[in-house]
DRENPA-3360 file (N, C-alpha, C; in nm, 2 decimals, always signed):
BEGIN
1 = VTRAQVGQ = -5.15/-8.02/+5.73/-5.26/-8.12/+5.70/-5.39/-8.05/+5.72 ~ -5.48/-8.05/+5.63/-5.61/-7.98/+5.63/-5.71/-8.08/+5.69 ~ -5.83/-8.02/+5.73/-5.94/-8.10/+5.78/-5.99/-8.20/+5.67 ~ -5.98/-8.15/+5.55/-6.03/-8.24/+5.44/-5.94/-8.36/+5.42 ~ -5.82/-8.36/+5.48/-5.73/-8.48/+5.46/-5.75/-8.57/+5.58 ~ -5.79/-8.52/+5.69/-5.80/-8.61/+5.81/-5.95/-8.65/+5.84 ~ -6.04/-8.60/+5.77/-6.18/-8.63/+5.80/-6.24/-8.55/+5.91 ~ -6.36/-8.59/+5.95/-6.43/-8.51/+6.05/-6.49/-8.61/+6.16;
9 = LGQSGRVP = -6.50/-8.56/+6.28/-6.56/-8.65/+6.38/-6.70/-8.60/+6.40 ~ -6.80/-8.70/+6.37/-6.94/-8.67/+6.39/-7.00/-8.75/+6.50 ~ -7.13/-8.73/+6.51/-7.20/-8.80/+6.62/-7.19/-8.95/+6.61 ~ -7.18/-9.00/+6.49/-7.17/-9.15/+6.47/-7.03/-9.20/+6.45 ~ -6.94/-9.12/+6.48/-6.80/-9.16/+6.46/-6.72/-9.07/+6.36 ~ -6.60/-9.11/+6.33/-6.52/-9.03/+6.24/-6.56/-9.06/+6.09 ~ -6.58/-8.96/+6.01/-6.62/-8.97/+5.87/-6.49/-8.97/+5.79 ~ -6.47/-9.06/+5.70/-6.35/-9.07/+5.62/-6.32/-8.94/+5.55;
17 = PQIDAVTR = -6.20/-8.90/+5.52/-6.17/-8.78/+5.45/-6.23/-8.79/+5.31 ~ -6.30/-8.68/+5.27/-6.37/-8.68/+5.14/-6.27/-8.68/+5.03 ~ -6.15/-8.64/+5.05/-6.05/-8.64/+4.94/-6.02/-8.78/+4.90 ~ -6.05/-8.88/+4.99/-6.03/-9.02/+4.95/-6.12/-9.07/+4.84 ~ -6.23/-9.00/+4.82/-6.33/-9.04/+4.71/-6.29/-8.98/+4.58 ~ -6.19/-8.90/+4.58/-6.15/-8.83/+4.45/-6.05/-8.92/+4.38 ~ -6.07/-8.95/+4.25/-5.98/-9.03/+4.17/-5.95/-8.96/+4.04 ~ -5.86/-9.01/+3.96/-5.83/-8.95/+3.83/-5.94/-8.94/+3.74;
25 = RTDLVTIG = -6.05/-9.02/+3.76/-6.17/-9.02/+3.68/-6.27/-8.91/+3.72 ~ -6.25/-8.85/+3.84/-6.34/-8.75/+3.89/-6.34/-8.63/+3.80 ~ -6.46/-8.59/+3.76/-6.47/-8.47/+3.67/-6.53/-8.35/+3.73 ~ -6.58/-8.36/+3.85/-6.64/-8.24/+3.92/-6.62/-8.25/+4.07 ~ -6.57/-8.15/+4.13/-6.56/-8.14/+4.28/-6.61/-8.01/+4.33 ~ -6.70/-8.01/+4.42/-6.74/-7.89/+4.49/-6.68/-7.89/+4.63 ~ -6.64/-7.77/+4.67/-6.57/-7.76/+4.80/-6.64/-7.65/+4.88 ~ -6.69/-7.68/+5.00/-6.75/-7.58/+5.09/-6.69/-7.60/+5.23;
33 = LGGNDDQL = -6.61/-7.52/+5.28/-6.55/-7.53/+5.41/-6.50/-7.40/+5.46 ~ -6.46/-7.40/+5.58/-6.39/-7.28/+5.64/-6.46/-7.23/+5.77 ~ -6.59/-7.23/+5.77/-6.66/-7.17/+5.88/-6.64/-7.23/+6.02 ~ -6.60/-7.36/+6.01/-6.58/-7.43/+6.14/-6.43/-7.43/+6.18 ~ -6.35/-7.38/+6.10/-6.20/-7.37/+6.13/-6.19/-7.29/+6.26 ~ -6.11/-7.34/+6.35/-6.09/-7.27/+6.48/-6.22/-7.24/+6.55 ~ -6.32/-7.32/+6.52/-6.46/-7.29/+6.58/-6.50/-7.14/+6.55 ~ -6.47/-7.09/+6.43/-6.49/-6.95/+6.40/-6.63/-6.91/+6.42;
41 = FGGLIGRC = -6.72/-6.96/+6.34/-6.85/-6.90/+6.35/-6.94/-6.95/+6.47 ~ -6.93/-7.08/+6.49/-7.00/-7.14/+6.61/-6.95/-7.08/+6.74 ~ -6.82/-7.06/+6.75/-6.77/-7.00/+6.87/-6.81/-6.86/+6.89 ~ -6.81/-6.78/+6.78/-6.85/-6.64/+6.78/-6.99/-6.63/+6.82 ~ -7.08/-6.71/+6.76/-7.22/-6.70/+6.79/-7.25/-6.74/+6.94 ~ -7.18/-6.84/+6.98/-7.20/-6.89/+7.12/-7.15/-6.78/+7.22 ~ -7.04/-6.73/+7.19/-6.98/-6.63/+7.28/-7.06/-6.50/+7.28 ~ -7.10/-6.45/+7.17/-7.17/-6.33/+7.16/-7.31/-6.34/+7.21;
49 = SQAAASNP = -7.38/-6.45/+7.19/-7.52/-6.46/+7.24/-7.52/-6.47/+7.39 ~ -7.41/-6.53/+7.45/-7.40/-6.54/+7.60/-7.37/-6.40/+7.66 ~ -7.29/-6.33/+7.59/-7.25/-6.20/+7.64/-7.37/-6.10/+7.63 ~ -7.47/-6.12/+7.54/-7.57/-6.03/+7.52/-7.65/-5.99/+7.65 ~ -7.67/-6.09/+7.73/-7.75/-6.07/+7.85/-7.69/-5.97/+7.95 ~ -7.56/-5.95/+7.94/-7.49/-5.86/+8.03/-7.51/-5.71/+7.99 ~ -7.54/-5.69/+7.86/-7.55/-5.55/+7.81/-7.62/-5.55/+7.68 ~ -7.75/-5.58/+7.68/-7.82/-5.60/+7.55/-7.82/-5.48/+7.46;
57 = TGSPCVDS = -7.80/-5.36/+7.51/-7.80/-5.25/+7.42/-7.66/-5.20/+7.38 ~ -7.56/-5.27/+7.44/-7.42/-5.23/+7.41/-7.36/-5.33/+7.31 ~ -7.22/-5.34/+7.33/-7.15/-5.43/+7.25/-7.05/-5.52/+7.34 ~ -7.11/-5.60/+7.43/-7.03/-5.67/+7.52/-6.94/-5.78/+7.46 ~ -6.98/-5.83/+7.35/-6.90/-5.93/+7.28/-6.77/-5.87/+7.22 ~ -6.79/-5.76/+7.15/-6.68/-5.69/+7.09/-6.59/-5.65/+7.20 ~ -6.64/-5.59/+7.31/-6.56/-5.54/+7.42/-6.48/-5.65/+7.49 ~ -6.53/-5.78/+7.48/-6.46/-5.88/+7.55/-6.34/-5.93/+7.48;
65 = YDAAETSA = -6.32/-5.90/+7.35/-6.20/-5.94/+7.27/-6.08/-5.86/+7.31 ~ -5.97/-5.92/+7.35/-5.85/-5.85/+7.38/-5.76/-5.85/+7.25 ~ -5.65/-5.79/+7.26/-5.56/-5.77/+7.14/-5.52/-5.91/+7.09 ~ -5.49/-6.00/+7.18/-5.44/-6.13/+7.14/-5.55/-6.21/+7.06 ~ -5.68/-6.20/+7.11/-5.79/-6.27/+7.05/-5.82/-6.21/+6.91 ~ -5.81/-6.07/+6.90/-5.83/-6.01/+6.77/-5.73/-6.05/+6.67 ~ -5.60/-6.06/+6.72/-5.50/-6.11/+6.63/-5.52/-6.26/+6.59 ~ -5.57/-6.34/+6.68/-5.60/-6.48/+6.65/-5.71/-6.49/+6.54;
73 = LETTFSRI = -5.81/-6.39/+6.55/-5.91/-6.39/+6.44/-5.84/-6.37/+6.30 ~ -5.75/-6.28/+6.30/-5.68/-6.25/+6.17/-5.61/-6.37/+6.12 ~ -5.55/-6.44/+6.22/-5.47/-6.57/+6.18/-5.57/-6.67/+6.13 ~ -5.69/-6.68/+6.19/-5.79/-6.78/+6.14/-5.83/-6.75/+6.00 ~ -5.85/-6.62/+5.97/-5.89/-6.59/+5.83/-5.78/-6.63/+5.73 ~ -5.66/-6.60/+5.77/-5.54/-6.64/+5.68/-5.54/-6.79/+5.67 ~ -5.56/-6.86/+5.78/-5.55/-7.01/+5.77/-5.66/-7.06/+5.68 ~ -5.78/-7.00/+5.69/-5.89/-7.05/+5.60/-5.85/-7.04/+5.46;
81 = ADNIEGVV = -5.80/-6.92/+5.42/-5.76/-6.90/+5.28/-5.65/-7.01/+5.24 ~ -5.55/-7.03/+5.33/-5.45/-7.13/+5.30/-5.51/-7.27/+5.29 ~ -5.60/-7.30/+5.37/-5.66/-7.44/+5.37/-5.74/-7.46/+5.24 ~ -5.82/-7.36/+5.20/-5.89/-7.37/+5.08/-5.79/-7.39/+4.96 ~ -5.69/-7.31/+4.96/-5.59/-7.33/+4.85/-5.53/-7.47/+4.85 ~ -5.50/-7.51/+4.97/-5.44/-7.65/+4.98/-5.53/-7.76/+4.94 ~ -5.66/-7.75/+4.98/-5.75/-7.85/+4.94/-5.77/-7.85/+4.79 ~ -5.78/-7.74/+4.73/-5.79/-7.73/+4.58/-5.67/-7.80/+4.51;
89 = RDVRTKAP = -5.56/-7.77/+4.56/-5.44/-7.83/+4.50/-5.43/-7.98/+4.53 ~ -5.48/-8.03/+4.64/-5.49/-8.17/+4.67/-5.58/-8.24/+4.57 ~ -5.69/-8.17/+4.55/-5.79/-8.23/+4.45/-5.73/-8.23/+4.31 ~ -5.67/-8.13/+4.28/-5.61/-8.12/+4.14/-5.50/-8.22/+4.12 ~ -5.43/-8.25/+4.23/-5.33/-8.36/+4.22/-5.39/-8.50/+4.19 ~ -5.50/-8.52/+4.26/-5.57/-8.65/+4.25/-5.66/-8.66/+4.12 ~ -5.71/-8.55/+4.08/-5.80/-8.55/+3.96/-5.76/-8.43/+3.87 ~ -5.66/-8.44/+3.79/-5.61/-8.33/+3.71/-5.71/-8.27/+3.62;
97 = QARILVIG = -5.81/-8.35/+3.57/-5.91/-8.30/+3.47/-6.04/-8.25/+3.54 ~ -6.05/-8.26/+3.67/-6.17/-8.22/+3.73/-6.20/-8.07/+3.73 ~ -6.32/-8.04/+3.72/-6.36/-7.90/+3.74/-6.39/-7.88/+3.88 ~ -6.33/-7.77/+3.94/-6.33/-7.75/+4.09/-6.41/-7.62/+4.12 ~ -6.51/-7.63/+4.19/-6.59/-7.52/+4.23/-6.58/-7.50/+4.38 ~ -6.54/-7.38/+4.43/-6.54/-7.35/+4.57/-6.66/-7.27/+4.60 ~ -6.74/-7.31/+4.70/-6.87/-7.25/+4.73/-6.85/-7.15/+4.85 ~ -6.89/-7.03/+4.82/-6.88/-6.92/+4.93/-6.99/-6.93/+5.03;
105 = YPQVVPEE = -6.98/-6.84/+5.13/-7.08/-6.84/+5.24/-7.19/-6.74/+5.21 ~ -7.31/-6.76/+5.27/-7.42/-6.67/+5.25/-7.41/-6.56/+5.36 ~ -7.49/-6.46/+5.34/-7.51/-6.35/+5.44/-7.60/-6.41/+5.55 ~ -7.53/-6.44/+5.67/-7.60/-6.50/+5.78/-7.66/-6.39/+5.87 ~ -7.58/-6.28/+5.89/-7.61/-6.17/+5.98/-7.68/-6.06/+5.90 ~ -7.79/-6.00/+5.95/-7.85/-5.89/+5.88/-7.76/-5.76/+5.87 ~ -7.78/-5.69/+5.76/-7.71/-5.56/+5.74/-7.75/-5.46/+5.85 ~ -7.87/-5.47/+5.89/-7.92/-5.38/+6.00/-8.04/-5.45/+6.07;
113 = GSCDQLPL = -8.07/-5.40/+6.19/-8.18/-5.46/+6.27/-8.13/-5.58/+6.35 ~ -8.22/-5.65/+6.42/-8.19/-5.76/+6.50/-8.32/-5.85/+6.51 ~ -8.30/-5.97/+6.57/-8.41/-6.06/+6.58/-8.38/-6.17/+6.68 ~ -8.48/-6.23/+6.73/-8.47/-6.34/+6.83/-8.40/-6.46/+6.78 ~ -8.40/-6.48/+6.64/-8.33/-6.59/+6.58/-8.18/-6.58/+6.60 ~ -8.13/-6.46/+6.61/-7.99/-6.44/+6.63/-7.97/-6.34/+6.75 ~ -7.98/-6.40/+6.87/-7.99/-6.31/+6.99/-7.86/-6.25/+7.03 ~ -7.82/-6.14/+6.97/-7.70/-6.07/+7.00/-7.73/-5.94/+7.06;
121 = AAGDYGFA = -7.64/-5.88/+7.13/-7.65/-5.74/+7.18/-7.66/-5.65/+7.06 ~ -7.73/-5.54/+7.07/-7.75/-5.45/+6.96/-7.62/-5.40/+6.89 ~ -7.52/-5.38/+6.98/-7.39/-5.33/+6.92/-7.30/-5.44/+6.87 ~ -7.34/-5.56/+6.88/-7.25/-5.67/+6.83/-7.29/-5.73/+6.70 ~ -7.40/-5.69/+6.64/-7.44/-5.74/+6.51/-7.34/-5.70/+6.40 ~ -7.30/-5.58/+6.41/-7.20/-5.53/+6.31/-7.07/-5.61/+6.31 ~ -7.03/-5.65/+6.43/-6.91/-5.73/+6.45/-6.93/-5.87/+6.39 ~ -7.04/-5.93/+6.42/-7.08/-6.06/+6.37/-7.09/-6.06/+6.22;
129 = REVNRRLT = -7.14/-5.96/+6.16/-7.15/-5.95/+6.02/-7.02/-5.93/+5.95 ~ -6.93/-5.86/+6.02/-6.79/-5.84/+5.97/-6.72/-5.97/+5.97 ~ -6.74/-6.05/+6.07/-6.67/-6.19/+6.07/-6.73/-6.27/+5.96 ~ -6.86/-6.27/+5.94/-6.93/-6.34/+5.83/-6.87/-6.30/+5.69 ~ -6.85/-6.17/+5.68/-6.80/-6.12/+5.55/-6.65/-6.16/+5.53 ~ -6.57/-6.15/+5.64/-6.43/-6.18/+5.63/-6.41/-6.33/+5.60 ~ -6.50/-6.41/+5.65/-6.50/-6.56/+5.62/-6.52/-6.58/+5.48 ~ -6.62/-6.51/+5.42/-6.65/-6.52/+5.28/-6.53/-6.48/+5.19;
137 = EAVQEGAT = -6.47/-6.37/+5.23/-6.36/-6.32/+5.16/-6.24/-6.41/+5.16 ~ -6.22/-6.48/+5.28/-6.11/-6.57/+5.29/-6.12/-6.69/+5.20 ~ -6.25/-6.74/+5.20/-6.28/-6.85/+5.11/-6.25/-6.82/+4.96 ~ -6.30/-6.70/+4.92/-6.28/-6.65/+4.79/-6.13/-6.63/+4.76 ~ -6.05/-6.58/+4.85/-5.91/-6.56/+4.83/-5.84/-6.69/+4.81 ~ -5.87/-6.79/+4.89/-5.81/-6.93/+4.87/-5.84/-6.98/+4.74 ~ -5.97/-6.97/+4.69/-6.01/-7.02/+4.56/-5.93/-6.95/+4.45 ~ -5.92/-6.82/+4.46/-5.85/-6.74/+4.36/-5.70/-6.78/+4.35;
145 = RADAEYVD = -5.64/-6.79/+4.47/-5.50/-6.83/+4.47/-5.47/-6.96/+4.41 ~ -5.57/-7.05/+4.42/-5.56/-7.19/+4.36/-5.61/-7.20/+4.22 ~ -5.66/-7.08/+4.17/-5.72/-7.08/+4.03/-5.84/-7.17/+4.02 ~ -5.92/-7.18/+4.12/-6.04/-7.26/+4.12/-6.16/-7.16/+4.09 ~ -6.27/-7.22/+4.04/-6.39/-7.14/+4.02/-6.46/-7.11/+4.15 ~ -6.51/-6.99/+4.17/-6.57/-6.95/+4.30/-6.72/-6.92/+4.27 ~ -6.80/-6.98/+4.35/-6.95/-6.96/+4.35/-6.98/-6.86/+4.45 ~ -7.03/-6.74/+4.41/-7.06/-6.63/+4.50/-7.20/-6.65/+4.56;
153 = VWSASAGH = -7.20/-6.70/+4.68/-7.33/-6.71/+4.75/-7.37/-6.58/+4.83 ~ -7.27/-6.51/+4.87/-7.29/-6.38/+4.94/-7.38/-6.29/+4.87 ~ -7.35/-6.26/+4.74/-7.44/-6.17/+4.67/-7.58/-6.22/+4.65 ~ -7.59/-6.35/+4.62/-7.72/-6.40/+4.59/-7.81/-6.41/+4.72 ~ -7.74/-6.42/+4.84/-7.82/-6.43/+4.96/-7.86/-6.30/+5.03 ~ -7.84/-6.19/+4.96/-7.88/-6.06/+5.01/-8.03/-6.07/+5.04 ~ -8.08/-6.03/+5.16/-8.22/-6.03/+5.19/-8.27/-6.17/+5.24 ~ -8.17/-6.26/+5.26/-8.21/-6.40/+5.31/-8.13/-6.43/+5.43;
161 = DICSTDPW = -8.09/-6.33/+5.51/-8.02/-6.36/+5.64/-8.12/-6.42/+5.74 ~ -8.06/-6.46/+5.85/-8.14/-6.52/+5.96/-8.27/-6.44/+6.00 ~ -8.25/-6.31/+6.00/-8.36/-6.22/+6.05/-8.46/-6.18/+5.94 ~ -8.43/-6.22/+5.82/-8.52/-6.18/+5.71/-8.65/-6.26/+5.71 ~ -8.75/-6.22/+5.63/-8.88/-6.29/+5.62/-8.86/-6.42/+5.53 ~ -8.75/-6.43/+5.46/-8.73/-6.54/+5.37/-8.58/-6.59/+5.39 ~ -8.56/-6.65/+5.51/-8.42/-6.68/+5.55/-8.37/-6.81/+5.48 ~ -8.24/-6.81/+5.45/-8.18/-6.93/+5.40/-8.10/-7.01/+5.51;
169 = INGQVTSA = -8.09/-6.95/+5.62/-8.02/-7.01/+5.74/-8.12/-7.02/+5.85 ~ -8.11/-7.13/+5.92/-8.19/-7.15/+6.04/-8.14/-7.07/+6.16 ~ -8.23/-7.03/+6.25/-8.20/-6.96/+6.36/-8.14/-7.04/+6.48 ~ -8.16/-7.00/+6.60/-8.10/-7.06/+6.71/-8.16/-7.19/+6.76 ~ -8.27/-7.23/+6.70/-8.34/-7.35/+6.75/-8.33/-7.47/+6.65 ~ -8.26/-7.58/+6.69/-8.25/-7.69/+6.61/-8.39/-7.77/+6.60 ~ -8.42/-7.81/+6.48/-8.55/-7.88/+6.46/-8.53/-7.99/+6.35 ~ -8.58/-8.11/+6.38/-8.57/-8.22/+6.29/-8.64/-8.19/+6.16;
177 = QTALAYHP = -8.74/-8.10/+6.17/-8.82/-8.06/+6.05/-8.76/-7.95/+5.97 ~ -8.66/-7.88/+6.02/-8.60/-7.77/+5.95/-8.45/-7.79/+5.93 ~ -8.37/-7.77/+6.04/-8.23/-7.78/+6.02/-8.17/-7.76/+6.16 ~ -8.04/-7.79/+6.17/-7.96/-7.76/+6.29/-7.96/-7.61/+6.31 ~ -7.94/-7.57/+6.43/-7.92/-7.43/+6.46/-7.81/-7.37/+6.38 ~ -7.84/-7.25/+6.32/-7.74/-7.18/+6.24/-7.68/-7.26/+6.12 ~ -7.76/-7.35/+6.07/-7.72/-7.42/+5.95/-7.82/-7.39/+5.83 ~ -7.79/-7.43/+5.71/-7.88/-7.39/+5.60/-8.01/-7.46/+5.61;
185 = LAAGQQAV = -8.12/-7.39/+5.58/-8.25/-7.44/+5.56/-8.26/-7.50/+5.42 ~ -8.37/-7.58/+5.39/-8.38/-7.64/+5.26/-8.38/-7.53/+5.15 ~ -8.44/-7.42/+5.18/-8.44/-7.31/+5.08/-8.30/-7.26/+5.05 ~ -8.22/-7.25/+5.15/-8.08/-7.21/+5.13/-8.00/-7.31/+5.05 ~ -8.02/-7.44/+5.08/-7.95/-7.55/+5.01/-7.99/-7.55/+4.87 ~ -8.12/-7.53/+4.84/-8.17/-7.53/+4.70/-8.11/-7.41/+4.62 ~ -8.11/-7.30/+4.69/-8.05/-7.18/+4.63/-7.91/-7.20/+4.59 ~ -7.83/-7.26/+4.68/-7.69/-7.28/+4.65/-7.68/-7.39/+4.53;
193 = ADLVLARL = -7.76/-7.49/+4.54/-7.76/-7.59/+4.43/-7.79/-7.52/+4.30 ~ -7.88/-7.43/+4.29/-7.92/-7.36/+4.17/-7.80/-7.27/+4.12 ~ -7.73/-7.21/+4.22/-7.61/-7.13/+4.18/-7.50/-7.22/+4.12 ~ -7.48/-7.34/+4.17/-7.38/-7.43/+4.12/-7.42/-7.48/+3.98 ~ -7.55/-7.51/+3.97/-7.60/-7.56/+3.83/-7.58/-7.45/+3.73 ~ -7.62/-7.33/+3.77/-7.60/-7.22/+3.68/-7.46/-7.20/+3.63 ~ -7.37/-7.22/+3.72/-7.23/-7.20/+3.69/-7.18/-7.31/+3.60 ~ -7.24/-7.43/+3.61/-7.20/-7.54/+3.53/-7.25/-7.54/+3.39;
201 = R = -7.36/-7.46/+3.37/-7.42/-7.46/+3.24/-7.34/-7.38/+3.13;
% end
């Protein structure tokens, strides 16, 4: 059973499964999920930012992962791909004529450099970016296996990571005027909407 089938628990209670809104008359479905599976990205950022204080110039977060946890990461990536594939197939069962677009993830972590918006130890940025990249690849793999259309946000978001001068993702401070911590800014949401519209034209 995927998260799309059981709904999500939010601050105001449980949100009904979005799949319930899909009917045989549905002609377009966009799917964006995966980063919260097994607390993948939020857990990584929390763990690595806390570890940074112990060795800011080293790689304390990477060093803290034992073999079992590294293996668990691999399992998470596999599960994400499986979940994406399963959700697409569920949608296709309920709406056989619908066009299905799976939305990829943006580049959240910079290719190089660091910043206060993403407070990691110097040696942990590469690891965080690798997790970001693997998440994106898992989503694409699931879409490909299910024969759904994939919207590549990774390529389009180059130069728009958290540490850039034109970020698509908010940094570590939640603000009612901008976004939740480590969630898309308005600019990022608009950019993804434009990518979806371009794909539909």
